[in-house]
C-alpha positions as CSV (number, residue, x, y, z in Angstrom):
1,M,70.6,-79.9,35.8
2,K,69.6,-79.4,32.2
3,R,69.9,-75.9,30.6
4,L,66.1,-75.2,30.5
5,E,65.9,-76.1,34.2
6,K,68.8,-73.7,34.9
7,I,67.0,-71.0,33.0
8,Q,63.8,-71.6,34.9
9,A,65.6,-71.6,38.2
10,F,67.5,-68.4,37.3
11,A,64.3,-66.6,36.4
12,N,62.5,-67.8,39.6
13,R,65.3,-66.9,41.9
14,W,65.7,-63.4,40.6
15,L,62.0,-62.8,40.5
16,T,61.9,-63.6,44.2
17,V,64.8,-61.2,44.9
18,L,63.4,-58.3,42.8
19,T,59.8,-58.6,44.1
20,G,60.8,-58.6,47.8
21,D,60.0,-55.8,50.1
22,E,63.4,-54.3,49.9
23,W,66.2,-54.6,47.4
24,P,69.7,-55.5,48.6
25,S,72.5,-53.3,47.4
26,V,71.7,-52.4,43.7
27,S,75.3,-52.6,42.5
28,T,75.7,-56.1,44.1
29,V,72.4,-57.3,42.7
30,V,73.2,-56.1,39.2
31,A,76.7,-57.7,39.3
32,S,75.4,-61.1,40.5
33,L,72.5,-61.0,38.1
34,M,74.8,-60.2,35.2
35,Q,77.1,-63.0,36.1
36,E,74.4,-65.6,36.4
37,C,72.8,-64.5,33.2
38,Q,76.1,-64.7,31.3
39,Q,76.6,-68.2,32.6
40,L,73.4,-69.3,30.7
41,H,75.1,-68.3,27.4
42,F,72.0,-66.9,25.6
43,N,72.5,-66.6,21.9
44,H,70.1,-65.4,19.2
45,P,70.7,-64.3,15.5
46,D,69.0,-61.0,16.2
47,S,70.8,-60.1,19.4
48,S,72.8,-57.3,17.7
49,Q,69.6,-55.1,17.8
50,F,69.9,-55.0,21.6
51,I,73.6,-54.7,22.2
52,G,74.9,-51.2,22.9
53,V,71.3,-49.7,22.6
54,T,69.6,-48.0,25.4
55,F,65.8,-48.3,25.7
56,T,63.3,-46.7,28.0
57,N,61.4,-48.8,30.6
58,E,58.2,-48.6,28.4
59,E,60.1,-49.6,25.3
60,L,61.6,-52.6,27.0
61,K,58.2,-53.6,28.4
62,N,56.8,-53.5,24.8
63,K,59.7,-55.6,23.5
64,V,59.3,-58.2,26.3
65,A,55.6,-58.4,25.4
66,A,56.4,-59.0,21.7
67,I,59.1,-61.6,22.2
68,E,58.1,-65.3,22.3
69,D,61.6,-66.8,21.8
70,L,63.4,-67.8,25.0
71,E,66.9,-67.2,23.5
72,Q,65.9,-63.8,22.2
73,L,64.4,-62.8,25.6
74,G,67.6,-64.0,27.3
75,T,69.8,-61.8,25.0
76,L,67.6,-58.8,25.6
77,I,67.9,-59.2,29.4
78,D,71.7,-59.8,29.2
79,S,72.2,-56.7,27.0
80,Q,70.3,-54.3,29.3
81,L,71.5,-55.3,32.8
82,R,74.5,-53.0,32.8
83,D,72.3,-49.9,32.7
84,L,69.7,-51.2,35.1
85,E,68.0,-48.6,37.3
86,I,65.9,-49.6,40.3
87,E,63.4,-46.8,39.5
88,S,62.6,-48.2,36.1
89,S,62.9,-52.0,36.4
90,D,59.4,-53.0,35.8
91,W,60.5,-54.4,32.4
92,L,62.9,-56.8,34.1
93,R,60.3,-58.3,36.4
94,L,58.0,-58.8,33.3
95,A,60.9,-60.3,31.4
96,L,61.9,-62.7,34.2
97,N,58.3,-63.8,34.6
98,K,58.0,-64.5,30.9
99,M,61.3,-66.3,30.8
100,E,60.1,-68.7,33.5
101,Q,56.9,-69.3,31.6
102,L,58.7,-69.9,28.3
103,A,61.2,-72.3,30.0
104,K,58.3,-74.3,31.5
105,E,56.6,-74.5,28.1
106,A,59.8,-75.6,26.4
107,Q,60.0,-78.5,28.9
108,G,56.3,-79.4,28.5
109,L,55.6,-78.3,32.1
110,F,52.3,-77.1,33.3
111,H,51.5,-73.4,33.3
112,G,48.4,-71.3,33.9
113,Q,45.4,-72.0,36.2
114,I,44.1,-75.5,36.7
115,Q,40.5,-76.2,35.6
116,T,40.4,-80.0,35.7
117,I,42.7,-82.9,36.9
118,K,42.3,-86.5,35.8
119,L,44.6,-89.0,37.4
120,I,44.6,-92.7,36.5
121,S,46.6,-94.9,39.0
122,N,47.1,-98.5,38.1
123,N,48.6,-100.6,40.9
124,F,49.2,-103.8,38.9
125,G,52.9,-104.7,38.5
126,Y,54.4,-108.0,37.6
127,G,53.7,-111.2,39.5
128,V,50.6,-113.1,40.7
129,M,47.3,-112.2,38.9
130,P,45.1,-110.1,41.1
131,K,42.0,-111.5,42.8
132,A,38.5,-110.6,41.5
133,D,37.7,-108.4,44.4
134,E,41.1,-106.7,44.5
135,E,41.2,-103.0,43.6
136,I,43.8,-102.4,40.9
137,E,42.9,-99.2,39.1
138,Q,41.5,-95.9,40.3
139,Q,40.3,-93.0,38.1
140,L,40.1,-89.8,40.0
141,T,38.7,-86.5,38.5
142,I,38.7,-83.1,40.3
143,N,37.4,-79.9,38.8
144,N,37.9,-76.3,40.0
145,H,34.4,-76.3,41.6
146,G,35.6,-78.9,44.1
147,Q,33.6,-81.7,42.5
148,I,35.4,-85.1,42.7
149,S,34.6,-88.5,41.3
150,L,36.3,-91.8,41.9
151,F,35.9,-95.0,39.8
152,A,37.7,-98.1,41.1
153,Y,38.2,-101.2,39.0
154,N,39.6,-104.7,39.5
155,G,42.3,-106.2,37.3
156,F,39.7,-107.4,34.8
157,N,38.3,-103.8,34.3
158,K,35.1,-104.5,36.3
159,L,33.8,-101.6,38.4
160,L,34.1,-102.3,42.1
161,R,33.0,-99.0,43.5
162,F,32.1,-95.5,42.6
163,S,31.9,-92.4,44.8
164,K,31.3,-88.6,44.4
165,W,32.0,-85.9,46.9
166,K,32.8,-82.2,47.1
167,I,35.5,-80.3,48.9
168,S,35.5,-76.6,49.9
169,Q,36.9,-73.9,47.6
170,A,39.7,-73.3,50.0
171,A,40.7,-77.0,49.8
172,V,40.5,-76.8,45.9
173,Q,42.9,-73.8,45.9
174,Q,45.2,-75.6,48.3
175,L,45.1,-78.8,46.2
176,F,45.6,-77.0,42.8
177,Q,48.5,-75.0,44.3
178,V,50.3,-78.2,45.2
179,F,49.7,-79.7,41.7
180,T,50.9,-76.4,40.1
181,E,54.0,-76.2,42.2
182,Y,55.1,-79.8,41.4
183,F,54.1,-80.1,37.8
184,S,55.3,-76.6,36.7
185,H,58.9,-77.6,37.6
186,A,61.2,-80.2,36.2
187,L,60.3,-83.7,37.3
188,P,62.7,-86.4,38.4
189,D,63.2,-89.1,35.8
190,I,62.5,-92.0,38.1
191,F,60.8,-95.1,36.6
192,V,60.7,-98.3,38.6
193,T,60.0,-101.8,37.3
194,D,57.7,-104.4,38.9
195,V,55.3,-101.7,40.1
196,G,52.2,-100.0,38.8
197,N,52.0,-96.7,37.0
198,W,50.1,-93.4,36.9
199,D,48.9,-91.1,34.1
200,L,47.9,-87.5,34.8
201,E,46.0,-85.1,32.6
202,I,45.8,-81.4,33.7
203,Q,43.7,-78.9,31.8
204,N,44.1,-75.2,32.4
205,T,41.5,-72.5,32.1
206,Q,42.8,-71.7,28.6
207,A,41.8,-75.2,27.5
208,E,45.4,-76.3,27.2
209,T,46.1,-79.9,28.2
210,F,49.3,-81.2,29.8
211,Y,50.2,-84.9,30.2
212,F,52.5,-86.6,32.7
213,S,53.2,-90.2,33.7
214,G,55.3,-92.1,36.1
215,S,55.7,-95.2,38.3
216,L,53.6,-95.8,41.4
217,F,56.5,-95.2,43.7
218,P,57.2,-92.8,46.7
219,Q,59.2,-90.0,45.0
220,A,57.1,-86.8,44.6
221,V,57.8,-84.1,47.2
222,V,56.5,-80.5,47.4
223,S,57.9,-78.1,49.9
224,D,59.3,-81.0,52.0
225,F,55.9,-82.7,52.0
226,D,55.2,-86.1,50.3
227,L,52.8,-85.2,47.5
228,S,50.6,-88.3,47.7
229,Y,50.2,-88.0,51.5
230,Y,49.5,-84.3,51.2
231,I,46.8,-84.9,48.6
232,R,45.1,-87.6,50.7
233,E,45.0,-85.2,53.6
234,I,43.4,-82.4,51.6
235,L,40.8,-84.9,50.1
236,K,40.3,-86.6,53.5
237,R,40.7,-90.0,51.8
238,A,43.3,-92.6,52.7
239,D,42.1,-95.1,50.2
240,L,43.6,-93.4,47.1
241,F,46.6,-94.8,45.2
242,I,47.6,-91.3,43.9
243,F,51.3,-91.4,42.8
244,D,52.7,-93.9,45.2
245,G,50.1,-96.7,45.3
246,Q,50.1,-96.6,49.1
247,A,46.3,-96.7,49.6
248,V,45.0,-97.7,53.1
249,F,41.4,-98.9,53.2
250,N,41.1,-99.1,57.0
251,P,43.4,-96.4,58.4
252,I,45.0,-96.5,61.8
253,N,43.5,-93.7,64.1
254,R,45.5,-94.3,67.2
255,I,48.4,-96.4,68.6
256,T,49.0,-96.8,72.3
257,V,52.0,-98.4,73.8
258,A,52.3,-99.0,77.6
259,Y,55.6,-100.2,79.1
260,Q,56.3,-101.2,82.7
261,R,59.5,-102.2,84.4
262,Q,59.1,-103.9,87.8
263,E,62.1,-104.4,90.1
264,Q,62.0,-106.7,93.0
265,L,64.7,-107.4,95.6
266,L,64.8,-111.1,96.5
267,E,66.0,-110.3,100.1
268,A,63.1,-107.8,100.6
269,P,60.0,-109.2,98.8
270,D,57.8,-106.4,100.1
271,Y,60.0,-103.7,98.5
272,G,59.8,-103.0,94.8
273,Q,60.0,-100.2,92.3
274,T,57.8,-99.5,89.3
275,Y,58.9,-97.5,86.3
276,Q,56.4,-96.8,83.5
277,E,56.3,-95.2,80.1
278,E,53.4,-94.5,77.7
279,L,53.5,-93.5,74.1
280,I,50.3,-92.4,72.2
281,I,50.2,-91.5,68.5
282,D,46.8,-90.0,67.7
283,R,45.5,-89.0,64.3
284,E,42.5,-86.9,65.4
285,S,44.6,-84.5,67.6
286,G,47.6,-84.8,65.3
287,G,49.8,-85.4,68.3
288,I,52.4,-87.7,69.9
289,Y,52.1,-88.0,73.7
290,Y,54.9,-89.4,75.8
291,A,54.9,-89.9,79.6
292,Q,57.3,-91.3,82.1
293,S,56.8,-92.1,85.8
294,L,58.9,-93.7,88.6
295,G,56.5,-94.6,91.4
296,D,55.6,-91.5,93.3
297,Y,59.0,-89.9,92.8
298,Y,58.6,-88.1,89.5
299,E,56.5,-87.8,86.4
300,T,57.1,-86.1,83.1
301,R,54.9,-85.5,80.1
302,H,55.7,-84.4,76.6
303,K,53.3,-83.4,73.8
304,Y,54.3,-83.1,70.1
305,I,51.7,-81.7,67.8
306,A,52.3,-82.0,64.0
307,K,49.0,-83.0,62.3
308,Y,50.3,-83.6,58.8
309,A,53.4,-85.5,60.0
310,I,51.3,-87.6,62.4
311,S,48.8,-88.5,59.8
312,S,51.6,-89.4,57.3
313,L,53.2,-91.6,60.0
314,L,50.0,-93.4,60.8
315,H,49.3,-93.8,57.1
316,F,52.8,-95.3,56.6
317,F,52.2,-97.7,59.5
318,G,48.8,-98.6,57.9
319,T,50.6,-99.9,54.8
320,Q,52.9,-102.2,56.8
321,E,50.5,-104.8,58.5
322,L,51.9,-103.6,61.7
323,F,52.8,-105.9,64.7
324,Q,51.7,-109.2,63.1
325,K,54.6,-111.4,64.0
326,V,56.2,-112.2,67.4
327,L,59.0,-114.7,67.6
328,G,58.4,-115.9,71.3
329,D,60.8,-117.4,73.8
330,P,62.4,-120.8,73.3
331,P,61.3,-123.5,75.7
332,D,64.5,-123.4,77.8
333,V,64.4,-119.7,78.5
334,I,65.7,-118.6,82.0
335,S,63.6,-115.7,83.4
336,D,65.0,-112.9,85.5
337,L,63.5,-113.0,89.0
338,T,64.5,-109.5,90.0
339,V,63.4,-107.4,87.0
340,T,60.4,-107.8,84.7
341,R,59.7,-105.7,81.6
342,Q,56.2,-105.9,80.1
343,Y,54.4,-104.0,77.3
344,Q,50.9,-103.7,76.0
345,I,50.0,-102.3,72.5
346,Q,46.6,-101.3,71.2
347,I,45.9,-100.2,67.7
348,N,42.5,-98.5,67.0
349,F,41.3,-98.5,63.4
350,A,38.9,-96.2,61.5
351,D,36.2,-98.9,61.3
352,G,36.1,-99.2,65.1
353,S,38.1,-102.4,65.3
354,K,41.1,-102.9,67.6
355,Q,44.3,-104.9,67.6
356,Q,45.9,-105.8,70.9
357,I,49.2,-107.4,71.7
358,S,51.2,-107.8,75.0
359,G,54.2,-109.6,76.3
360,D,57.8,-109.3,77.5
361,F,59.7,-106.2,76.4
362,D,62.6,-107.9,74.7
363,Q,63.7,-109.2,71.3
364,N,61.7,-112.4,71.4
365,G,58.6,-110.9,73.1
366,L,58.2,-107.8,70.9
367,P,56.8,-107.7,67.4
368,Q,59.5,-108.3,64.8
369,D,58.8,-104.8,63.3
370,W,59.1,-103.0,66.6
371,E,62.5,-101.5,65.8
372,E,61.2,-99.9,62.6
373,F,58.1,-98.6,64.3
374,I,59.9,-97.0,67.3
375,S,62.7,-95.6,65.1
376,E,60.1,-93.8,62.9
377,A,58.4,-92.4,66.0
378,A,61.7,-91.3,67.5
379,L,62.7,-89.6,64.3
380,L,59.6,-87.5,64.4
381,M,60.0,-86.7,68.1
382,N,63.6,-85.7,67.6
383,D,62.6,-83.0,65.1
384,F,61.1,-81.2,68.1
385,N,64.3,-81.3,70.0
386,L,66.0,-78.7,67.8
387,T,65.7,-76.0,70.5
388,E,66.9,-72.4,70.0
389,I,66.8,-70.8,73.4
390,F,69.5,-73.3,74.5
391,N,71.6,-72.9,71.3
392,P,74.7,-70.6,71.7
393,A,75.0,-70.4,67.9
394,I,71.7,-68.4,68.0
395,Y,71.9,-66.4,71.3
396,L,75.5,-65.4,70.7
397,K,74.9,-64.2,67.2
398,K,74.9,-60.4,66.6
399,K,73.5,-58.2,63.9
400,R,75.8,-56.9,61.2
401,T,77.1,-53.3,61.4
402,E,78.5,-51.0,58.6
403,K,82.0,-51.8,59.9
404,D,81.6,-55.5,59.6
405,F,83.0,-57.8,56.9
406,V,80.9,-60.8,55.8
407,F,82.8,-64.1,56.3
408,C,81.5,-67.2,54.6
409,S,82.7,-70.6,55.8
410,V,82.9,-72.8,52.7
411,V,83.4,-76.5,52.4
412,F,84.4,-78.5,49.3
413,K,83.1,-81.9,48.1
414,G,85.0,-84.7,49.7
415,N,86.5,-82.4,52.4
416,E,84.9,-81.6,55.7
417,K,87.3,-78.8,56.5
418,S,85.9,-75.3,56.0
419,Y,87.7,-72.2,54.6
420,H,86.9,-68.5,55.1
421,Y,86.0,-66.3,52.1
422,L,84.7,-62.7,52.0
423,T,81.6,-61.6,50.1
424,D,79.7,-58.4,49.3
425,D,76.6,-60.3,48.1
426,P,73.8,-59.9,50.7
427,T,71.6,-62.5,48.9
428,L,73.9,-65.4,49.8
429,V,72.7,-67.8,52.5
430,V,73.9,-70.9,54.2
431,G,73.5,-73.8,51.8
432,D,74.3,-71.9,48.6
433,W,76.9,-73.2,46.2
434,V,79.4,-70.6,45.2
435,K,82.5,-70.3,42.9
436,V,85.6,-69.4,44.8
437,P,89.3,-69.0,44.0
438,I,91.8,-71.5,45.3
439,R,95.6,-71.5,45.6
440,N,97.5,-68.7,43.8
441,Q,97.4,-69.7,40.2
442,G,93.9,-68.3,39.4
443,E,92.2,-71.7,39.9
444,V,88.4,-71.7,40.6
445,T,86.3,-74.4,42.2
446,V,82.8,-74.7,43.7
447,G,82.0,-75.0,47.4
448,K,79.1,-74.9,49.7
449,I,78.5,-72.2,52.3
450,V,78.0,-73.8,55.8
451,A,78.2,-70.7,58.0
452,I,78.0,-66.9,57.7
453,D,79.6,-64.6,60.3
454,Y,80.3,-60.9,60.8
455,F,83.6,-59.5,62.0
456,T,85.2,-56.1,62.1
457,E,88.7,-55.8,60.7
458,A,90.1,-55.9,64.3
459,D,88.1,-59.0,65.3
460,A,88.6,-60.9,62.0
461,P,90.1,-64.4,62.5
462,F,92.5,-63.7,59.6
463,P,94.0,-60.5,58.1
464,I,91.4,-59.1,55.8
465,K,93.9,-58.5,53.0
466,K,94.9,-62.2,52.9
467,I,91.3,-63.5,52.6
468,K,90.0,-64.3,49.1
469,K,86.6,-63.2,47.9
470,I,83.7,-65.4,46.7
471,I,83.4,-64.9,42.9
472,G,79.7,-65.5,42.7
473,K,76.8,-67.9,43.2
474,Q,76.9,-71.1,41.2
475,I,73.6,-72.0,39.7
476,E,74.3,-75.7,39.7
477,S,76.5,-77.5,42.3
């Protein structure tokens, strides 16, 4: 992580802590804040004017307002933390907010409120020249009134189509929030050859313009959501290249898979048993529906609703030319007379057309991309199986009391074994990287917290006096 990114992350993290409903322990917060601030090594020629000088809250607010230099602002914050008082900390919130903005500006990142977005996505890479009717470039413009225009061109710069539409103000706010969240933070430096590219121009309400570019490649993620899919969902358009080039011009609305296993005893031809499964993935309801039945003996049904995830999954399948190839049995195949396994698949598209396929449920009878399809569906369904009412790690957990010590289980890179450390920092959570002492020679290393537990001195797994303490949070792992 580059230093400007660290500064931005530092300011954002502590703004979140200090603007929460309740502060944690003031002394603990100040100690952690001072330590992380010092790790950033702010340095400015005029820093001597702040060191050893006590200012009022109003004086500090005025100084923050006047400072436009990131290093100078950092030295001001660093010099005043030791005397921080919770009752007069407005200046610190202002300073951290300004620090985040200055760090963004220094990186050329977006700041302010969006007025207009113009995105040019060109899907031509290296290889065969595109056909005359093949859509290669899209120019998408969106303003803060929700007005949208799309110009689409072929590879010879001829206009193939043009459309205008409008989205609600709520959708505009949602869309602009996604763009702001992504392009106001450091972007991954990922450029891919042999693919197209995109160029983005964002203008804010202060008439400042910000420029970004990249490869048409699935890489942009905001809050665990794929940015391109998310934008298509907000705009209700699957036919957009956006940032990944994965436009679908005839989206899949529904996939239905029916499976049947029929068992027959040769010695009792009139006796048989039928087992059935059905899997439905439906865009409109945003659900996966899975059913099992064994004759009249039992029947189970499961429903998984996740509209964005289902839409993304069907969009992904729509880019794959799904279920086009079946290998088929060789001429000398020997059939099983006691058990047959059959399937039927139907795909419903947005234009009303259907694709149907059926056959034996085995390697040669199924489409060659069946494994990829069912693995993606299973992955999504498994996300719903993270139950909590059955989880002893949750129902056996107790709240902390004043007598409890906080034990953090820490693991180190390349080592799965965890080690116990104590902490007084209530802001630490599972997943944080922390600096910890090791051995007895004053050595320090970095580890990741994988569990946090509370024990009284009597119940502690190790003698309290023999357990080392976490030194502090590590900004970068």
